[in-house]
PQR file of N, CA, C, O and H, with PARSE charges and radii, in Angstrom:
ATOM      1  N   MET A   1      -2.135 -13.986   5.025 -0.4000 1.5000
ATOM      2  CA  MET A   1      -1.503 -14.021   3.727 -0.0000 2.0000
ATOM      3  C   MET A   1      -0.308 -13.076   3.758  0.5500 1.7000
ATOM      4  O   MET A   1      -0.219 -12.200   4.619 -0.5500 1.4000
ATOM      5  N   ILE A   2       0.594 -13.257   2.829 -0.4000 1.5000
ATOM      6  CA  ILE A   2       1.785 -12.416   2.769 -0.0000 2.0000
ATOM      7  C   ILE A   2       1.699 -11.503   1.555  0.5500 1.7000
ATOM      8  O   ILE A   2       1.449 -11.950   0.436 -0.5500 1.4000
ATOM      9  H   ILE A   2       0.522 -13.968   2.130  0.4000 1.0000
ATOM     10  N   ILE A   3       1.911 -10.216   1.800 -0.4000 1.5000
ATOM     11  CA  ILE A   3       2.035  -9.219   0.740 -0.0000 2.0000
ATOM     12  C   ILE A   3       3.405  -8.570   0.911  0.5500 1.7000
ATOM     13  O   ILE A   3       4.118  -8.860   1.871 -0.5500 1.4000
ATOM     14  H   ILE A   3       2.114  -9.853   2.709  0.4000 1.0000
ATOM     15  N   TYR A   4       3.763  -7.709  -0.004 -0.4000 1.5000
ATOM     16  CA  TYR A   4       5.054  -7.029   0.064 -0.0000 2.0000
ATOM     17  C   TYR A   4       4.834  -5.531  -0.057  0.5500 1.7000
ATOM     18  O   TYR A   4       4.156  -5.063  -0.972 -0.5500 1.4000
ATOM     19  H   TYR A   4       3.183  -7.474  -0.784  0.4000 1.0000
ATOM     20  N   ILE A   5       5.413  -4.785   0.872 -0.4000 1.5000
ATOM     21  CA  ILE A   5       5.369  -3.329   0.807 -0.0000 2.0000
ATOM     22  C   ILE A   5       6.800  -2.856   0.620  0.5500 1.7000
ATOM     23  O   ILE A   5       7.656  -3.053   1.483 -0.5500 1.4000
ATOM     24  H   ILE A   5       5.964  -5.165   1.615  0.4000 1.0000
ATOM     25  N   ASN A   6       7.040  -2.233  -0.516 -0.4000 1.5000
ATOM     26  CA  ASN A   6       8.397  -1.821  -0.895 -0.0000 2.0000
ATOM     27  C   ASN A   6       9.373  -2.982  -0.722  0.5500 1.7000
ATOM     28  O   ASN A   6      10.452  -2.824  -0.150 -0.5500 1.4000
ATOM     29  H   ASN A   6       6.345  -2.074  -1.217  0.4000 1.0000
ATOM     30  N   ASP A   7       8.981  -4.134  -1.218 -0.4000 1.5000
ATOM     31  CA  ASP A   7       9.783  -5.370  -1.237 -0.0000 2.0000
ATOM     32  C   ASP A   7      10.000  -6.014   0.125  0.5500 1.7000
ATOM     33  O   ASP A   7      10.790  -6.952   0.233 -0.5500 1.4000
ATOM     34  H   ASP A   7       8.105  -4.263  -1.682  0.4000 1.0000
ATOM     35  N   LYS A   8       9.326  -5.541   1.167 -0.4000 1.5000
ATOM     36  CA  LYS A   8       9.442  -6.159   2.490 -0.0000 2.0000
ATOM     37  C   LYS A   8       8.168  -6.956   2.762  0.5500 1.7000
ATOM     38  O   LYS A   8       7.067  -6.423   2.628 -0.5500 1.4000
ATOM     39  H   LYS A   8       8.684  -4.779   1.079  0.4000 1.0000
ATOM     40  N   PRO A   9       8.306  -8.230   3.144 -0.5600 1.5000
ATOM     41  CA  PRO A   9       7.112  -9.048   3.388  0.2800 2.0000
ATOM     42  C   PRO A   9       6.341  -8.582   4.617  0.5500 1.7000
ATOM     43  O   PRO A   9       6.924  -8.144   5.608 -0.5500 1.4000
ATOM     44  N   LEU A  10       5.024  -8.687   4.528 -0.4000 1.5000
ATOM     45  CA  LEU A  10       4.144  -8.326   5.629 -0.0000 2.0000
ATOM     46  C   LEU A  10       2.998  -9.332   5.651  0.5500 1.7000
ATOM     47  O   LEU A  10       2.372  -9.592   4.623 -0.5500 1.4000
ATOM     48  H   LEU A  10       4.551  -9.043   3.723  0.4000 1.0000
ATOM     49  N   THR A  11       2.730  -9.891   6.815 -0.4000 1.5000
ATOM     50  CA  THR A  11       1.615 -10.821   6.966 -0.0000 2.0000
ATOM     51  C   THR A  11       0.377 -10.035   7.383  0.5500 1.7000
ATOM     52  O   THR A  11       0.408  -9.288   8.362 -0.5500 1.4000
ATOM     53  H   THR A  11       3.238  -9.679   7.650  0.4000 1.0000
ATOM     54  N   VAL A  12      -0.714 -10.206   6.634 -0.4000 1.5000
ATOM     55  CA  VAL A  12      -1.962  -9.486   6.899 -0.0000 2.0000
ATOM     56  C   VAL A  12      -3.133 -10.461   6.816  0.5500 1.7000
ATOM     57  O   VAL A  12      -3.006 -11.554   6.265 -0.5500 1.4000
ATOM     58  H   VAL A  12      -0.739 -10.813   5.839  0.4000 1.0000
ATOM     59  N   ASP A  13      -4.270 -10.053   7.370 -0.4000 1.5000
ATOM     60  CA  ASP A  13      -5.499 -10.838   7.240 -0.0000 2.0000
ATOM     61  C   ASP A  13      -5.971 -10.789   5.791  0.5500 1.7000
ATOM     62  O   ASP A  13      -5.816  -9.772   5.116 -0.5500 1.4000
ATOM     63  H   ASP A  13      -4.373  -9.165   7.818  0.4000 1.0000
ATOM     64  N   ALA A  14      -6.534 -11.867   5.326 -0.4000 1.5000
ATOM     65  CA  ALA A  14      -7.009 -11.938   3.945 -0.0000 2.0000
ATOM     66  C   ALA A  14      -8.118 -10.933   3.656  0.5500 1.7000
ATOM     67  O   ALA A  14      -8.322 -10.563   2.500 -0.5500 1.4000
ATOM     68  H   ALA A  14      -6.660 -12.694   5.875  0.4000 1.0000
ATOM     69  N   SER A  15      -8.833 -10.487   4.678 -0.4000 1.5000
ATOM     70  CA  SER A  15      -9.939  -9.551   4.472 -0.0000 2.0000
ATOM     71  C   SER A  15      -9.509  -8.087   4.585  0.5500 1.7000
ATOM     72  O   SER A  15     -10.352  -7.194   4.492 -0.5500 1.4000
ATOM     73  H   SER A  15      -8.666 -10.788   5.617  0.4000 1.0000
ATOM     74  N   SER A  16      -8.231  -7.829   4.780 -0.4000 1.5000
ATOM     75  CA  SER A  16      -7.751  -6.451   4.962 -0.0000 2.0000
ATOM     76  C   SER A  16      -7.884  -5.640   3.682  0.5500 1.7000
ATOM     77  O   SER A  16      -7.655  -6.139   2.580 -0.5500 1.4000
ATOM     78  H   SER A  16      -7.546  -8.555   4.855  0.4000 1.0000
ATOM     79  N   THR A  17      -8.259  -4.380   3.853 -0.4000 1.5000
ATOM     80  CA  THR A  17      -8.265  -3.464   2.718 -0.0000 2.0000
ATOM     81  C   THR A  17      -6.925  -2.747   2.663  0.5500 1.7000
ATOM     82  O   THR A  17      -6.167  -2.744   3.632 -0.5500 1.4000
ATOM     83  H   THR A  17      -8.445  -3.974   4.748  0.4000 1.0000
ATOM     84  N   LEU A  18      -6.649  -2.151   1.535 -0.4000 1.5000
ATOM     85  CA  LEU A  18      -5.407  -1.403   1.383 -0.0000 2.0000
ATOM     86  C   LEU A  18      -5.345  -0.264   2.393  0.5500 1.7000
ATOM     87  O   LEU A  18      -4.284   0.001   2.959 -0.5500 1.4000
ATOM     88  H   LEU A  18      -7.265  -2.154   0.747  0.4000 1.0000
ATOM     89  N   GLN A  19      -6.457   0.407   2.624 -0.4000 1.5000
ATOM     90  CA  GLN A  19      -6.482   1.503   3.591 -0.0000 2.0000
ATOM     91  C   GLN A  19      -6.125   1.015   4.993  0.5500 1.7000
ATOM     92  O   GLN A  19      -5.335   1.658   5.684 -0.5500 1.4000
ATOM     93  H   GLN A  19      -7.318   0.193   2.164  0.4000 1.0000
ATOM     94  N   ALA A  20      -6.689  -0.101   5.421 -0.4000 1.5000
ATOM     95  CA  ALA A  20      -6.408  -0.634   6.756 -0.0000 2.0000
ATOM     96  C   ALA A  20      -4.934  -0.984   6.910  0.5500 1.7000
ATOM     97  O   ALA A  20      -4.344  -0.743   7.964 -0.5500 1.4000
ATOM     98  H   ALA A  20      -7.331  -0.624   4.861  0.4000 1.0000
ATOM     99  N   ILE A  21      -4.351  -1.537   5.889 -0.4000 1.5000
ATOM    100  CA  ILE A  21      -2.934  -1.894   5.944 -0.0000 2.0000
ATOM    101  C   ILE A  21      -2.069  -0.647   6.001  0.5500 1.7000
ATOM    102  O   ILE A  21      -1.106  -0.596   6.767 -0.5500 1.4000
ATOM    103  H   ILE A  21      -4.830  -1.733   5.033  0.4000 1.0000
ATOM    104  N   LEU A  22      -2.397   0.348   5.209 -0.4000 1.5000
ATOM    105  CA  LEU A  22      -1.586   1.567   5.185 -0.0000 2.0000
ATOM    106  C   LEU A  22      -1.713   2.357   6.478  0.5500 1.7000
ATOM    107  O   LEU A  22      -0.775   3.055   6.865 -0.5500 1.4000
ATOM    108  H   LEU A  22      -3.179   0.307   4.588  0.4000 1.0000
ATOM    109  N   GLU A  23      -2.851   2.263   7.153 -0.4000 1.5000
ATOM    110  CA  GLU A  23      -2.998   2.939   8.446 -0.0000 2.0000
ATOM    111  C   GLU A  23      -2.014   2.384   9.465  0.5500 1.7000
ATOM    112  O   GLU A  23      -1.613   3.092  10.389 -0.5500 1.4000
ATOM    113  H   GLU A  23      -3.613   1.696   6.839  0.4000 1.0000
ATOM    114  N   ARG A  24      -1.625   1.132   9.307 -0.4000 1.5000
ATOM    115  CA  ARG A  24      -0.614   0.536  10.190 -0.0000 2.0000
ATOM    116  C   ARG A  24       0.780   1.098   9.910  0.5500 1.7000
ATOM    117  O   ARG A  24       1.688   0.917  10.721 -0.5500 1.4000
ATOM    118  H   ARG A  24      -1.951   0.557   8.557  0.4000 1.0000
ATOM    119  N   LYS A  25       0.961   1.768   8.789 -0.4000 1.5000
ATOM    120  CA  LYS A  25       2.269   2.299   8.403 -0.0000 2.0000
ATOM    121  C   LYS A  25       2.442   3.759   8.833  0.5500 1.7000
ATOM    122  O   LYS A  25       3.201   4.497   8.205 -0.5500 1.4000
ATOM    123  H   LYS A  25       0.224   1.915   8.130  0.4000 1.0000
ATOM    124  N   ASN A  26       1.759   4.178   9.879 -0.4000 1.5000
ATOM    125  CA  ASN A  26       1.917   5.510  10.474 -0.0000 2.0000
ATOM    126  C   ASN A  26       1.616   6.664   9.527  0.5500 1.7000
ATOM    127  O   ASN A  26       2.343   7.658   9.505 -0.5500 1.4000
ATOM    128  H   ASN A  26       1.142   3.578  10.389  0.4000 1.0000
ATOM    129  N   GLY A  27       0.564   6.538   8.756 -0.4000 1.5000
ATOM    130  CA  GLY A  27       0.100   7.647   7.944 -0.0000 2.0000
ATOM    131  C   GLY A  27       0.936   7.980   6.729  0.5500 1.7000
ATOM    132  O   GLY A  27       0.763   9.046   6.140 -0.5500 1.4000
ATOM    133  H   GLY A  27      -0.026   5.731   8.774  0.4000 1.0000
ATOM    134  N   ILE A  28       1.835   7.099   6.341 -0.4000 1.5000
ATOM    135  CA  ILE A  28       2.685   7.381   5.190 -0.0000 2.0000
ATOM    136  C   ILE A  28       1.862   7.565   3.915  0.5500 1.7000
ATOM    137  O   ILE A  28       2.287   8.278   3.006 -0.5500 1.4000
ATOM    138  H   ILE A  28       1.975   6.233   6.820  0.4000 1.0000
ATOM    139  N   ALA A  29       0.712   6.941   3.840 -0.4000 1.5000
ATOM    140  CA  ALA A  29      -0.103   6.995   2.628 -0.0000 2.0000
ATOM    141  C   ALA A  29      -0.615   8.391   2.323  0.5500 1.7000
ATOM    142  O   ALA A  29      -0.936   8.690   1.172 -0.5500 1.4000
ATOM    143  H   ALA A  29       0.367   6.362   4.578  0.4000 1.0000
ATOM    144  N   ALA A  30      -0.697   9.243   3.316 -0.4000 1.5000
ATOM    145  CA  ALA A  30      -1.192  10.600   3.088 -0.0000 2.0000
ATOM    146  C   ALA A  30      -0.295  11.371   2.129  0.5500 1.7000
ATOM    147  O   ALA A  30      -0.755  12.289   1.450 -0.5500 1.4000
ATOM    148  H   ALA A  30      -0.437   9.001   4.250  0.4000 1.0000
ATOM    149  N   HIS A  31       0.966  11.009   2.072 -0.4000 1.5000
ATOM    150  CA  HIS A  31       1.924  11.744   1.242 -0.0000 2.0000
ATOM    151  C   HIS A  31       2.542  10.882   0.152  0.5500 1.7000
ATOM    152  O   HIS A  31       3.492  11.313  -0.502 -0.5500 1.4000
ATOM    153  H   HIS A  31       1.340  10.263   2.624  0.4000 1.0000
ATOM    154  N   ALA A  32       2.037   9.698  -0.055 -0.4000 1.5000
ATOM    155  CA  ALA A  32       2.667   8.771  -0.996 -0.0000 2.0000
ATOM    156  C   ALA A  32       1.757   8.482  -2.183  0.5500 1.7000
ATOM    157  O   ALA A  32       0.531   8.495  -2.072 -0.5500 1.4000
ATOM    158  H   ALA A  32       1.265   9.347   0.476  0.4000 1.0000
ATOM    159  N   ALA A  33       2.388   8.225  -3.312 -0.4000 1.5000
ATOM    160  CA  ALA A  33       1.681   7.617  -4.430 -0.0000 2.0000
ATOM    161  C   ALA A  33       1.721   6.113  -4.172  0.5500 1.7000
ATOM    162  O   ALA A  33       2.728   5.592  -3.693 -0.5500 1.4000
ATOM    163  H   ALA A  33       3.384   8.214  -3.402  0.4000 1.0000
ATOM    164  N   ILE A  34       0.642   5.420  -4.485 -0.4000 1.5000
ATOM    165  CA  ILE A  34       0.523   4.008  -4.130 -0.0000 2.0000
ATOM    166  C   ILE A  34       0.244   3.193  -5.389  0.5500 1.7000
ATOM    167  O   ILE A  34      -0.630   3.529  -6.189 -0.5500 1.4000
ATOM    168  H   ILE A  34      -0.176   5.843  -4.875  0.4000 1.0000
ATOM    169  N   ALA A  35       1.007   2.117  -5.542 -0.4000 1.5000
ATOM    170  CA  ALA A  35       0.797   1.211  -6.670 -0.0000 2.0000
ATOM    171  C   ALA A  35       0.726  -0.220  -6.153  0.5500 1.7000
ATOM    172  O   ALA A  35       1.456  -0.599  -5.238 -0.5500 1.4000
ATOM    173  H   ALA A  35       1.716   1.845  -4.893  0.4000 1.0000
ATOM    174  N   ILE A  36      -0.156  -1.001  -6.747 -0.4000 1.5000
ATOM    175  CA  ILE A  36      -0.222  -2.438  -6.474 -0.0000 2.0000
ATOM    176  C   ILE A  36       0.122  -3.145  -7.775  0.5500 1.7000
ATOM    177  O   ILE A  36      -0.539  -2.956  -8.796 -0.5500 1.4000
ATOM    178  H   ILE A  36      -0.749  -0.692  -7.490  0.4000 1.0000
ATOM    179  N   ASN A  37       1.159  -3.955  -7.721 -0.4000 1.5000
ATOM    180  CA  ASN A  37       1.598  -4.697  -8.910 -0.0000 2.0000
ATOM    181  C   ASN A  37       1.744  -3.771 -10.117  0.5500 1.7000
ATOM    182  O   ASN A  37       1.301  -4.089 -11.221 -0.5500 1.4000
ATOM    183  H   ASN A  37       1.696  -4.108  -6.891  0.4000 1.0000
ATOM    184  N   ASN A  38       2.373  -2.626  -9.883 -0.4000 1.5000
ATOM    185  CA  ASN A  38       2.693  -1.619 -10.910 -0.0000 2.0000
ATOM    186  C   ASN A  38       1.481  -0.866 -11.454  0.5500 1.7000
ATOM    187  O   ASN A  38       1.590  -0.210 -12.490 -0.5500 1.4000
ATOM    188  H   ASN A  38       2.733  -2.368  -8.986  0.4000 1.0000
ATOM    189  N   GLN A  39       0.335  -0.943 -10.788 -0.4000 1.5000
ATOM    190  CA  GLN A  39      -0.852  -0.178 -11.175 -0.0000 2.0000
ATOM    191  C   GLN A  39      -1.141   0.845 -10.085  0.5500 1.7000
ATOM    192  O   GLN A  39      -1.400   0.477  -8.939 -0.5500 1.4000
ATOM    193  H   GLN A  39       0.247  -1.476  -9.947  0.4000 1.0000
ATOM    194  N   PHE A  40      -1.098   2.135 -10.438 -0.4000 1.5000
ATOM    195  CA  PHE A  40      -1.362   3.163  -9.434 -0.0000 2.0000
ATOM    196  C   PHE A  40      -2.815   3.104  -8.983  0.5500 1.7000
ATOM    197  O   PHE A  40      -3.724   2.864  -9.777 -0.5500 1.4000
ATOM    198  H   PHE A  40      -0.888   2.433 -11.369  0.4000 1.0000
ATOM    199  N   ILE A  41      -3.010   3.331  -7.674 -0.4000 1.5000
ATOM    200  CA  ILE A  41      -4.335   3.286  -7.054 -0.0000 2.0000
ATOM    201  C   ILE A  41      -4.674   4.686  -6.553  0.5500 1.7000
ATOM    202  O   ILE A  41      -3.923   5.239  -5.749 -0.5500 1.4000
ATOM    203  H   ILE A  41      -2.272   3.526  -7.028  0.4000 1.0000
ATOM    204  N   PRO A  42      -5.791   5.281  -7.007 -0.5600 1.5000
ATOM    205  CA  PRO A  42      -6.178   6.596  -6.487  0.2800 2.0000
ATOM    206  C   PRO A  42      -6.540   6.504  -5.007  0.5500 1.7000
ATOM    207  O   PRO A  42      -7.069   5.491  -4.550 -0.5500 1.4000
ATOM    208  N   LYS A  43      -6.254   7.558  -4.274 -0.4000 1.5000
ATOM    209  CA  LYS A  43      -6.555   7.578  -2.837 -0.0000 2.0000
ATOM    210  C   LYS A  43      -8.046   7.337  -2.578  0.5500 1.7000
ATOM    211  O   LYS A  43      -8.411   6.799  -1.532 -0.5500 1.4000
ATOM    212  H   LYS A  43      -5.824   8.381  -4.645  0.4000 1.0000
ATOM    213  N   SER A  44      -8.895   7.722  -3.505 -0.4000 1.5000
ATOM    214  CA  SER A  44     -10.334   7.513  -3.333 -0.0000 2.0000
ATOM    215  C   SER A  44     -10.719   6.032  -3.366  0.5500 1.7000
ATOM    216  O   SER A  44     -11.839   5.682  -2.992 -0.5500 1.4000
ATOM    217  H   SER A  44      -8.599   8.158  -4.355  0.4000 1.0000
ATOM    218  N   MET A  45      -9.817   5.163  -3.803 -0.4000 1.5000
ATOM    219  CA  MET A  45     -10.106   3.731  -3.914 -0.0000 2.0000
ATOM    220  C   MET A  45      -9.466   2.896  -2.800  0.5500 1.7000
ATOM    221  O   MET A  45      -9.631   1.677  -2.788 -0.5500 1.4000
ATOM    222  H   MET A  45      -8.907   5.447  -4.107  0.4000 1.0000
ATOM    223  N   LEU A  46      -8.744   3.516  -1.869 -0.4000 1.5000
ATOM    224  CA  LEU A  46      -8.015   2.766  -0.846 -0.0000 2.0000
ATOM    225  C   LEU A  46      -8.935   1.917   0.031  0.5500 1.7000
ATOM    226  O   LEU A  46      -8.615   0.769   0.336 -0.5500 1.4000
ATOM    227  H   LEU A  46      -8.610   4.507  -1.879  0.4000 1.0000
ATOM    228  N   ALA A  47     -10.072   2.477   0.435 -0.4000 1.5000
ATOM    229  CA  ALA A  47     -10.964   1.776   1.364 -0.0000 2.0000
ATOM    230  C   ALA A  47     -11.638   0.562   0.731  0.5500 1.7000
ATOM    231  O   ALA A  47     -12.035  -0.360   1.443 -0.5500 1.4000
ATOM    232  H   ALA A  47     -10.332   3.410   0.188  0.4000 1.0000
ATOM    233  N   GLU A  48     -11.770   0.548  -0.575 -0.4000 1.5000
ATOM    234  CA  GLU A  48     -12.455  -0.573  -1.224 -0.0000 2.0000
ATOM    235  C   GLU A  48     -11.511  -1.508  -1.977  0.5500 1.7000
ATOM    236  O   GLU A  48     -11.953  -2.467  -2.610 -0.5500 1.4000
ATOM    237  H   GLU A  48     -11.447   1.297  -1.153  0.4000 1.0000
ATOM    238  N   THR A  49     -10.221  -1.227  -1.907 -0.4000 1.5000
ATOM    239  CA  THR A  49      -9.243  -2.070  -2.594 -0.0000 2.0000
ATOM    240  C   THR A  49      -8.807  -3.211  -1.678  0.5500 1.7000
ATOM    241  O   THR A  49      -8.245  -2.982  -0.608 -0.5500 1.4000
ATOM    242  H   THR A  49      -9.862  -0.448  -1.393  0.4000 1.0000
ATOM    243  N   THR A  50      -9.073  -4.430  -2.109 -0.4000 1.5000
ATOM    244  CA  THR A  50      -8.631  -5.605  -1.355 -0.0000 2.0000
ATOM    245  C   THR A  50      -7.387  -6.174  -2.023  0.5500 1.7000
ATOM    246  O   THR A  50      -7.083  -5.874  -3.178 -0.5500 1.4000
ATOM    247  H   THR A  50      -9.530  -4.616  -2.979  0.4000 1.0000
ATOM    248  N   LEU A  51      -6.683  -6.993  -1.272 -0.4000 1.5000
ATOM    249  CA  LEU A  51      -5.410  -7.508  -1.750 -0.0000 2.0000
ATOM    250  C   LEU A  51      -5.455  -9.018  -1.895  0.5500 1.7000
ATOM    251  O   LEU A  51      -6.331  -9.685  -1.346 -0.5500 1.4000
ATOM    252  H   LEU A  51      -6.930  -7.236  -0.333  0.4000 1.0000
ATOM    253  N   CYS A  52      -4.502  -9.543  -2.639 -0.4000 1.5000
ATOM    254  CA  CYS A  52      -4.359 -10.985  -2.832 -0.0000 2.0000
ATOM    255  C   CYS A  52      -2.974 -11.414  -2.378  0.5500 1.7000
ATOM    256  O   CYS A  52      -2.047 -10.606  -2.317 -0.5500 1.4000
ATOM    257  H   CYS A  52      -3.789  -9.001  -3.085  0.4000 1.0000
ATOM    258  N   GLU A  53      -2.849 -12.684  -2.064 -0.4000 1.5000
ATOM    259  CA  GLU A  53      -1.565 -13.264  -1.682 -0.0000 2.0000
ATOM    260  C   GLU A  53      -0.488 -12.874  -2.699  0.5500 1.7000
ATOM    261  O   GLU A  53      -0.670 -13.034  -3.906 -0.5500 1.4000
ATOM    262  H   GLU A  53      -3.603 -13.340  -2.114  0.4000 1.0000
ATOM    263  N   GLY A  54       0.627 -12.364  -2.193 -0.4000 1.5000
ATOM    264  CA  GLY A  54       1.760 -12.036  -3.051 -0.0000 2.0000
ATOM    265  C   GLY A  54       1.709 -10.667  -3.703  0.5500 1.7000
ATOM    266  O   GLY A  54       2.642 -10.296  -4.414 -0.5500 1.4000
ATOM    267  H   GLY A  54       0.775 -12.234  -1.212  0.4000 1.0000
ATOM    268  N   ASP A  55       0.629  -9.896  -3.479 -0.4000 1.5000
ATOM    269  CA  ASP A  55       0.572  -8.555  -4.067 -0.0000 2.0000
ATOM    270  C   ASP A  55       1.775  -7.737  -3.625  0.5500 1.7000
ATOM    271  O   ASP A  55       2.261  -7.867  -2.502 -0.5500 1.4000
ATOM    272  H   ASP A  55      -0.129 -10.198  -2.901  0.4000 1.0000
ATOM    273  N   ARG A  56       2.243  -6.893  -4.536 -0.4000 1.5000
ATOM    274  CA  ARG A  56       3.379  -6.021  -4.252 -0.0000 2.0000
ATOM    275  C   ARG A  56       2.894  -4.576  -4.270  0.5500 1.7000
ATOM    276  O   ARG A  56       2.418  -4.067  -5.285 -0.5500 1.4000
ATOM    277  H   ARG A  56       1.848  -6.788  -5.449  0.4000 1.0000
ATOM    278  N   ILE A  57       3.030  -3.937  -3.116 -0.4000 1.5000
ATOM    279  CA  ILE A  57       2.611  -2.549  -2.951 -0.0000 2.0000
ATOM    280  C   ILE A  57       3.857  -1.681  -2.939  0.5500 1.7000
ATOM    281  O   ILE A  57       4.802  -1.941  -2.194 -0.5500 1.4000
ATOM    282  H   ILE A  57       3.416  -4.350  -2.291  0.4000 1.0000
ATOM    283  N   ASP A  58       3.849  -0.655  -3.765 -0.4000 1.5000
ATOM    284  CA  ASP A  58       4.938   0.319  -3.767 -0.0000 2.0000
ATOM    285  C   ASP A  58       4.406   1.633  -3.236  0.5500 1.7000
ATOM    286  O   ASP A  58       3.404   2.154  -3.726 -0.5500 1.4000
ATOM    287  H   ASP A  58       3.081  -0.443  -4.370  0.4000 1.0000
ATOM    288  N   LEU A  59       5.087   2.172  -2.222 -0.4000 1.5000
ATOM    289  CA  LEU A  59       4.774   3.489  -1.674 -0.0000 2.0000
ATOM    290  C   LEU A  59       5.868   4.431  -2.145  0.5500 1.7000
ATOM    291  O   LEU A  59       7.038   4.261  -1.803 -0.5500 1.4000
ATOM    292  H   LEU A  59       5.901   1.749  -1.824  0.4000 1.0000
ATOM    293  N   ILE A  60       5.481   5.420  -2.930 -0.4000 1.5000
ATOM    294  CA  ILE A  60       6.442   6.351  -3.502 -0.0000 2.0000
ATOM    295  C   ILE A  60       6.216   7.700  -2.848  0.5500 1.7000
ATOM    296  O   ILE A  60       5.199   8.354  -3.077 -0.5500 1.4000
ATOM    297  H   ILE A  60       4.530   5.558  -3.208  0.4000 1.0000
ATOM    298  N   VAL A  61       7.178   8.109  -2.029 -0.4000 1.5000
ATOM    299  CA  VAL A  61       7.036   9.349  -1.266 -0.0000 2.0000
ATOM    300  C   VAL A  61       7.836  10.459  -1.924  0.5500 1.7000
ATOM    301  O   VAL A  61       8.911  10.212  -2.470 -0.5500 1.4000
ATOM    302  H   VAL A  61       8.004   7.577  -1.843  0.4000 1.0000
ATOM    303  N   PRO A  62       7.312  11.700  -1.876 -0.5600 1.5000
ATOM    304  CA  PRO A  62       8.040  12.823  -2.461  0.2800 2.0000
ATOM    305  C   PRO A  62       9.293  13.139  -1.650  0.5500 1.7000
ATOM    306  O   PRO A  62       9.354  12.898  -0.445 -0.5500 1.4000
ATOM    307  N   MET A  63      10.275  13.679  -2.337 -0.4000 1.5000
ATOM    308  CA  MET A  63      11.519  14.075  -1.679 -0.0000 2.0000
ATOM    309  C   MET A  63      11.750  15.559  -1.926  0.5500 1.7000
ATOM    310  O   MET A  63      11.385  16.095  -2.972 -0.5500 1.4000
ATOM    311  H   MET A  63      10.225  13.875  -3.316  0.4000 1.0000
ATOM    312  N   GLN A  64      12.357  16.202  -0.955 -0.4000 1.5000
ATOM    313  CA  GLN A  64      12.721  17.606  -1.121 -0.0000 2.0000
ATOM    314  C   GLN A  64      14.139  17.676  -1.660  0.5500 1.7000
ATOM    315  O   GLN A  64      14.943  16.761  -1.480 -0.5500 1.4000
ATOM    316  H   GLN A  64      12.655  15.766  -0.106  0.4000 1.0000
ATOM    317  N   GLY A  65      14.410  18.734  -2.295 -0.4000 1.5000
ATOM    318  CA  GLY A  65      15.766  18.920  -2.812 -0.0000 2.0000
ATOM    319  C   GLY A  65      15.841  20.204  -3.611  0.5500 1.7000
ATOM    320  O   GLY A  65      14.864  20.938  -3.756 -0.5500 1.4000
ATOM    321  H   GLY A  65      13.758  19.477  -2.441  0.4000 1.0000
ATOM    322  N   GLY A  66      16.969  20.432  -4.095 -0.4000 1.5000
ATOM    323  CA  GLY A  66      17.091  21.651  -4.871 -0.0000 2.0000
ATOM    324  C   GLY A  66      18.350  21.725  -5.642  0.5500 1.7000
ATOM    325  O   GLY A  66      18.585  22.706  -6.347 -0.5500 1.4000
ATOM    326  H   GLY A  66      17.763  19.835  -3.977  0.4000 1.0000
TER
END
């Protein structure tokens, strides 16, 4: 199935969990806020969150500045 991470399409297995998909993204989830279809997902729910065709995942990473 196809999902979108930060508007980029990604083909994944239909049985993939959000945690499994994010592990493929080189650990970015450790420092990111995560939303699926504009609903924030707590890190405690990543392993049990499954996805559907067309889901849109937003990874929001903190930035440094001053």
